[in-house]
N, C-alpha and C positions, 0 to 999 in steps of 0.2 A: 606443447610438443617438445620432444627432446632437442637439444641444441643442434646436433648434426643434421637431421632432416630439415629443421626450421631454417637454418642458414645456408642450406645447400645451394639454392638458386643464387643468392647473393655472392657466395664464395666462387661459384662457377663464373659469374660475370666478372668479378675482380681478377680471377685467374692468377697468373704468376706476377702480376704487378705489385702484389703485397704479400707479406708473410703473415697470414691470418690464421687464427685458431678459434674454433667454436667451442666454448666452454659450457658444460652443464652446470646448472645451479647446484650448490652444495645441498640445497633443500631436497633435491630429487636424486642425488648421487647414490643413496642407499635405498633400502627397502622402506624406510620411513624417515621423517624429518629428524635431523640431529637433535639431541637433547643435551643441554638446552639449546634452543635455536635463537639466533639473532642475526642482524645484518653484519655484525662483526665476524660471524662464521663465513659469510660470503666474501668479505674483504680479505680474510686470510686465504680463502680459496683462490681469489684472483692473484694474490701475491705468490702463492705456490705455483700457479700456472705460469706466471710471468718468469719466475725463476727457472722453471723446467725448460722454458724455451729461450732462456738467456735474453729476455726482454728487460733492458735496464730502464729506459723510458719508452713509453708506448702510447698508442691511441686505443681508447677503450670505448666500445659500443655496447649498449645494454637496452634490452626490450622488456617492458612490463616489470616483473620482479627483478629482472636483470638490470633494468634501468634504475630502479631504487637502489640496488646493490652498487651500481656504478656511481650514483650520487654519494652514497656513503663512502665509497673508495676515494672519490674526489675530495671529500671533506677530511678524511683521515690521512690519505697518502697522495695528495695532489701533486707533490713534487715529482712523482713517478710518471705523470701523464703529460703527453704532448697535446692531446685534445680529448674532448669528451663528447660522445654522441648519444643522445637519449631518444629512444623510440617509445614514446608514451610510457614513461616510468610509472609504475603502479603507486608510488608514494614519493612525496618530496618534503617530508617533515610534517610536523603536526601544527604548524602555524597556518591552518587551512582557512580559505575563504568560507563564507556562510554556505555557499552552494556546495562546495566540496564536503563540508561538514555534514550537511543533510544526507548526501549520498553515502558518506562514510558510515553514518549510523545505520543506514539500510544494509550496507555490507555486513556490519556486525550482527544485525538481526538474522542473517542467513546462517550463522554458525549453529543454530539450534535445529536446522532442517536435516532430513536424511540426505545422504550423499548425492543422489540424483537430483533432488530439488535444490540443494545447495549449488550444484554446478549450473543448473538451468537459470537460477536467479542471478548468480554471479555473472554469467554471460550477458543476460538481458540488461543489467544495470550499466553495462559499459558501452552500449551502442546508443545512437541517437534515436529519438522517438520516430517510429515508422520504419526503422531499419530492422529487417529480419536477421536474427542471429544465425550463425551457421548451424546446420543440422549436425547432431552427434553422429559420428561414424558407427556403422553397424556391421559386424560386431565391434565393440570398442577395443582399441589397441591395448595391449597389456599395460603400457605406461599410464593410461588414464586412471587406473586403480589407485595410483599414488596421489592424485590431484586433490581430492577432498581433504585429506589430512594435511597436505602441503598448504592448501589455502587457509585452513584454520590456523596453522602455525604462522603463516605470513601475516594474517590479520592481527593476531595477538602480538607478534613482534613489532609490527608497525606502530601499534598503539603505545608501546613502551620504549620506542626508540627516541633518540634525541639527535636530530641532524644539526651539525655545527654550521649554522648559516654564516657566521662570521668567517669561518675558514673558506666557505664557498665564495663569499664576497672578495676574499683575497686571492682567489684563483684567477690567474691572468691568461690562461690558455683559451683557445676558442672552444665554444660550446654550441652544439647543434641539437635541435629538437625537431623530430619528425612527428607531425600531428595528422591524424586521420580526420577528414572532413565529415565522416559519418560516425565518428565516435561520440560518446556522450559529452556535449560541450560543457556541461556543468562540472565535469571532472578534469579531463585531460587538457582542454583549452584553458581552464582556470589555472592548472598547474603550470602550463607553459607561460601564461601571463605573469604568474607569480615569480617564476624563475628568471624571467626577463628583468625583473627589478633587483635580482641578486647578483647575477653574473655580469661582468663588465663587457664581455664579448660574446653575445648570445644571438643566435639566428633561429627563427621558427620557420620551418618549411612545411607547408600544408599540402597533403595529398587528398584532393577532394573526394575521390571515390573509395578511399580506404577507411577501414575502422579497426578497432583493437584486435579483432579476430580475423581480419583480412589485411594483414600488415604489409607495408611496402617491401620489407626484405624478402617476403615470399611472393608477392604479386606485382610489384613494380621494381624488381631488382636492378634493372638498368638505370632508372632514374635515381634510385637511392645510391647506387654505386658511384654515379657521377658526383652527387652531392658529397659523399664521404671522401672521395678522392680530392675534391676541392678543399674540404675541411682539413684533410691530412697534409696537403701541400702547405696550407697556412700554418698549421701547427708545427710543422717541421722547420719553418723558416726562422 
């Protein structure tokens, strides 16, 4: 979902208490993925957006691919951040657990499928067993046409990225991780547990009824807003 509608409910709850900007991924800013594409492209995009809004040091929130981009930003430009909030980041480096690696190979196998099958498989892999993934909207919104090419570019980029874990270990600002209780536990919960061993100030906040495609910023914005405001108060101190 594009950034503006995706974060509309959360921004509404936060209201005028914060100066917040919903930023689109560079991956989807044009008609197709930038070439060449890497998370470095997203890091540069975050820097441009921060400069445009005169944000010298700021709090960064990222969901899914945006969470992966936020981790990359923290590793490369952590001095600019007051805090980091990760809403089920799609990738957290390639030092994966065995469970993550099994699922990652299944992600890679999707690349050969036609677009509709790729999207169906991509969604199914990210929810827990027995959880029905969301139905595709009919008719599909125009932005959905960009997603298959974007997913292929993301998967390829993640496989070739090198996340600087030592830089993240040196990051001393508070880090928050929102985890859906109905997301695939062999992926997002493993990422959360792994990041807990890397960051010195790390909090996992579980939303039992949420999953990756039913995220708290859309469907529990009041609770997430309260958690973020608490994080931001700590980060600003």
